[in-house]
N, C-alpha and C positions, 0 to 999 in steps of 0.2 A: 791745543784745539779749543780747550774751554774758554780761554780768553777771547777767542774770535766771536764767539756766539753773542755775548752782550754788547761787544762793539757792533757787530753786524746788525743786531736787533735796534740799537739806538740809531744808527744811520739810516735804516729804513724807515724807522719812526720819524725821524727828522725831516725825511723825504716826502712824508704824508702817507705812508703805508699804514694801514691800521694792524694792530697785532694779530687779529684773526686772519688777515690776508697774507701774512708773511709765509706761513708753511707752504700755501699754494704757489706763491710765487717762487720759492726755493725749489720746489717740485718741478715746475715748469722750466727753470734754468738748467737743473740738474738732468732732466729728460733730453734738453736739446743738446747737451754735450756728452750724454752717456754712450753714444755710438762711437766716439772719438772723432778725430778730425781736427781741422784748424777752425777756430773761433775767435773773431775779434770782439772788441767791445761793441763796435758798430753792428756786427752780425747779430750779437745777442740781443742788442736793444731793437733791432728791426724785428726780430722774432717776437720779442715781448710786446711790442707795440701791435703786431699782428694779431696776438693773442688777446689784447685790450689792456695790457698793462702799460704804466707810465715807464719811460726809460730810466734806467740807473746808472750812476756815474762809475768810471773805471775802478775806483777804490771799492766800491761796493761789490762789483764783479770779482775783483781780486780776493775779497774776503770769502765770497761764495765758493771761489775755486780753492781757497785754503781748507775749506771744509772738507772737499774731495780729496785732498792730498794725503789726509789721515785714513782714507778707506782703501783697503787692499784690492778691490776690484777696479779702481781708477787709476790711471797713471796720468799724471797731469804735468805738462811740459810747458814751459812759458818761453816766449821768444820775445825780444824787444825789437820793435820796428822803429826805424827813424825816418 
């Protein structure tokens, strides 16, 4: 998990997010998915935009979800859609 954080921070920084914004962005995404259910990249980005954030790419969302996989209170399942 430690290897994910620097990569995620670099990706978000490259996308124009300021370092002081990143914790709030991560909290918002984690809050969106905390209750479980199915979420696509499009679903997450629509909610982010509703909250005033710029959308993020699928790889960045995968990195955020990878952070959750290491937490006992979250069960992350991934589904590939074709």
